[in-house]
C-alpha positions in Angstrom: -12.4 -7.9 -4.4 -16.0 -8.4 -3.3 -18.5 -10.4 -5.2 -22.2 -9.6 -5.3 -23.2 -12.8 -3.6 -20.8 -12.3 -0.7 -21.9 -8.6 -0.3 -25.6 -9.4 -0.2 -25.0 -12.0 2.5 -23.2 -9.4 4.6 -26.0 -6.8 4.6 -27.3 -6.4 8.1 -29.5 -3.3 7.6 -30.4 -1.1 4.6 -32.2 2.2 4.9 -32.9 5.3 2.9 -32.5 8.8 4.3 -35.2 10.9 2.8 -34.3 13.9 5.0 -30.8 13.9 3.4 -32.3 14.0 -0.1 -31.0 16.9 -2.1 -33.5 19.1 -4.0 -33.6 18.9 -7.7 -31.9 15.5 -7.8 -33.2 12.0 -8.5 -30.9 10.5 -5.9 -32.0 9.1 -2.6 -29.2 8.4 0.0 -28.9 4.8 1.0 -27.2 3.7 4.2 -26.1 0.1 4.5 -24.7 -1.6 7.5 -22.5 -4.5 6.5 -21.0 -7.4 8.5 -17.6 -7.6 7.0 -14.2 -8.1 8.5 -11.2 -5.8 8.1 -8.0 -7.3 6.8 -5.1 -6.1 8.9 -2.0 -5.3 6.8 1.3 -5.3 8.6 3.6 -2.6 7.4 7.1 -3.6 6.5 9.6 -2.3 9.0 11.5 0.8 7.9 15.2 1.2 8.5 16.1 3.5 11.3 19.0 5.4 9.7 19.6 7.5 12.8 20.4 4.3 14.8 22.9 3.0 12.3 26.5 2.6 13.1 27.7 4.6 10.2 31.4 3.8 10.7 30.5 0.1 10.4 28.4 0.8 7.3 31.3 2.6 5.7 33.7 -0.3 6.4 31.2 -2.8 5.0 30.6 -0.7 1.8 34.4 -0.3 1.4 34.8 -4.1 1.5 32.0 -4.7 -1.0 33.3 -2.0 -3.3 36.6 -3.8 -3.7 34.8 -6.9 -5.0 32.8 -5.0 -7.7 34.3 -5.1 -11.1 34.2 -1.5 -12.3 36.8 -1.6 -15.1 34.4 -0.8 -17.8 31.9 2.0 -18.2 28.3 1.3 -18.9 27.6 2.1 -22.5 23.8 1.5 -22.7 20.7 1.2 -20.5 20.6 -2.6 -21.4 24.1 -3.0 -19.8 22.9 -1.3 -16.7 20.1 -3.8 -16.1 
């Protein structure tokens, strides 16, 4: 978010562009040059499925599957969550 006071202090230059004014409109283009920083967002790494050792993945899943209690069926959405 940007507050009005922080935005006004960031204005370096403010001009209108009459040559860009569209006919039959009451609008005048305004160009503002602002001194603001850009937040850099680091993307979370995505798994590389092509590089996976799928035989190892299968073994790991097989081990985990044996520890899951699956004796009863899920009867409702509430039981699922």
